[in-house]
N, C-alpha and C positions, 0 to 999 in steps of 0.2 A: 806079816808072811813073806811079803817080798824084800823087807829091808836086809834081811840076814841075807840075801843074794845081791848084796849093792852093784856086782857086776853086771846082774840083768837090769839093773835101773838106770846105770850108766849107758849100757848098751842102747836099749830102749829110747833113752832121751838124748842121744845123738846127732846133730842135724846133719844133715847130708847135702841139703840143697842151698840155704837162705842165709844163715848165718854169716857167712865170709863176706859173701856179696854185699852185704848191708854195714860193713864194718866200720867204714866211713860215718855212717850216721847215729851209731851210738857205742864208740870205742868203748869207755868206762863199762859200758855194761857187759860187753864182753870180755871185758878184761877182769872182770868179778867172777863168768862163768866158767871161762879158763882157770881160774885161781879154784874156785872152787871145786870143778872138776880134776884138778893135779890133786888134789885130795882127797880124791873118793866122794865127791859128795854131788849127786846127781843134781844140776842144773840147768837152763835152757834159756832163751830167750822169752818172753810170753807174747804171743801173737805177733805184729808188727814190731814188736819192742817198743821202749827200749826197757820195760820192767822186767825183771828176773824172776821166776821160778824155782824153787829151791825143793827138791823133798830130803825127807830126812828125818830123823827122831825130834822131837821138841827140845829135847833137854842139849842134845849137840847143836842143834841150831843155833838155840839162845846163846849158848857158848861162844860160838862161831862170832854170832851177831856182835856179843859185847867185846870181844877180841877187836872185831876190825873197827868198832866206834872208838876204839882206844886207842889204834894206830893211828885213825884218823884226826884223831886229838893230839896226837904226839906231832905228827909232821903238821901241823898248825904252828907250831909254839913260835913265836917270832921271835929272834933276838934282837935286843935294842941295842944302839951301838953308840 
């Protein structure tokens, strides 16, 4: 029901106090949260961090996870000289 109004989930999960102050402690986690939220996927730091909670439909999240893993693998390719 709420997923159909993702705008409400994005607003409800927006951090207003802690995440920016803790940026130096877990910059990779915050970069992931920002990337997901830029694509209208509600995400936030879990508790004191660095874990990330993502809200969404299982199929959409699985697709996103596969894309992220593929991108990570491609960025690890070493070029032998």
